[in-house]
C-alpha positions in Angstrom: 8.1 3.6 6.6 9.7 1.1 4.1 7.4 2.1 1.3 10.0 4.6 0.2 12.6 1.9 -0.5 10.3 -0.6 -2.1 11.2 -2.4 -5.3 7.7 -2.2 -6.6 7.3 -1.1 -10.2 5.9 2.4 -10.9 4.3 1.3 -14.2 1.9 -1.4 -15.2 3.4 -5.0 -15.3 1.8 -8.1 -16.7 1.9 -10.8 -14.2 1.5 -14.6 -14.3 -1.5 -15.6 -12.2 0.1 -18.8 -11.0 2.6 -16.7 -9.0 -0.3 -15.5 -6.9 -1.8 -18.9 -6.1 1.2 -20.1 -4.1 -0.1 -19.0 -0.7 -3.8 -19.6 -0.9 -4.5 -21.9 -3.9 -7.3 -19.5 -4.7 -6.8 -16.5 -6.9 -9.9 -14.7 -5.6 -8.8 -15.1 -2.0 -5.4 -13.8 -3.0 -6.9 -10.7 -4.7 -9.0 -10.0 -1.6 -5.8 -10.2 0.5 -4.0 -7.8 -1.9 -6.9 -5.4 -1.8 -6.9 -5.3 2.0 -3.2 -4.8 2.1 -3.4 -2.1 -0.5 -6.0 -0.2 1.5 -3.7 -0.4 4.6 -0.7 0.9 2.6 -2.8 3.7 1.0 -4.1 4.8 4.4 -0.6 4.8 5.9 0.8 6.8 3.1 -2.1 9.3 3.2 -1.7 9.8 7.0 2.0 10.3 6.7 1.6 12.8 3.9 -1.2 14.7 5.7 0.9 14.9 8.9 3.9 16.3 6.9 1.7 18.8 5.1 0.0 19.9 8.3 3.3 21.4 9.3 2.9 24.0 6.5 -0.7 24.9 7.4 -1.1 28.6 8.2 -4.1 30.5 9.4 -3.5 33.4 7.1 -4.1 33.2 3.4 -1.1 34.9 1.9 -0.9 34.3 -1.9 2.9 34.5 -1.9 3.2 31.7 0.7 0.8 29.5 -1.3 2.8 29.7 -4.5 6.3 30.0 -3.0 6.3 27.1 -0.6 8.9 24.9 -2.3 9.3 22.5 0.6 5.6 21.6 0.5 5.9 21.1 -3.3 8.9 18.8 -3.0 7.1 16.7 -0.4 4.0 16.4 -2.6 6.2 15.5 -5.7 7.9 12.8 -3.7 4.7 11.1 -2.6 3.3 11.4 -6.1 6.4 9.6 -7.5 5.9 6.6 -5.1 4.5 3.4 -6.6 0.8 2.9 -6.2 -0.3 1.0 -3.1 -1.5 -1.9 -5.2 1.9 -2.3 -6.7 3.5 -2.2 -3.3 1.1 -4.8 -1.9 1.7 -7.1 -4.9 5.5 -6.8 -4.4 5.2 -7.5 -0.7 3.0 -10.6 -1.4 5.4 -12.0 -4.0 8.3 -11.5 -1.5 6.4 -13.3 1.2 6.1 -10.3 3.5 2.3 -10.3 3.8 0.8 -12.3 6.7 -2.7 -13.6 6.2 -5.0 -16.2 7.6 -8.5 -17.5 7.0 -10.4 -18.2 10.2 -13.1 -20.1 8.3 -10.5 -22.6 6.9 -8.9 -23.0 10.3 -12.3 -23.8 11.9 -13.1 -26.3 9.1 -9.7 -28.0 9.6 -10.3 -28.2 13.4 -13.8 -29.7 12.8 -12.4 -32.4 10.5 -9.7 -33.4 13.1 -12.3 -33.8 15.8 
C-alpha cells in the first residue's frame, strides 16, 4: 500500500479553496469526492492493521504476553503515526491521482448533444 510513503502532512494545513475547484468547478462536489476517497483509504488502512494484529491474537489470556508483545506495539505505533485518511485523500486529489466522474453530468451532456 502506498499510504506509507505518501507526502501528506501529518498536521493541519491551511489550504486555498481555489486549488480544489480545478477538477470539478464545484467545491461541494470536490468535498464529496474527498470524503468518499477518505473513507476508502480509512477502510483499507483499518483492514490492513486488523490483519496484521490478527497474527498476534491468542486464545489464552496471559498478562505477560499482553504487556510484553513489543512487535504488536510497534505495528500499532506505526499506524498511529500515519497521516489521517483525509490528509492522504487531499494530497492524492491535488496530485491528480483520484479518478472521479459524475454520471448525472454525463447524462445531461449526452441529452444536450442529441
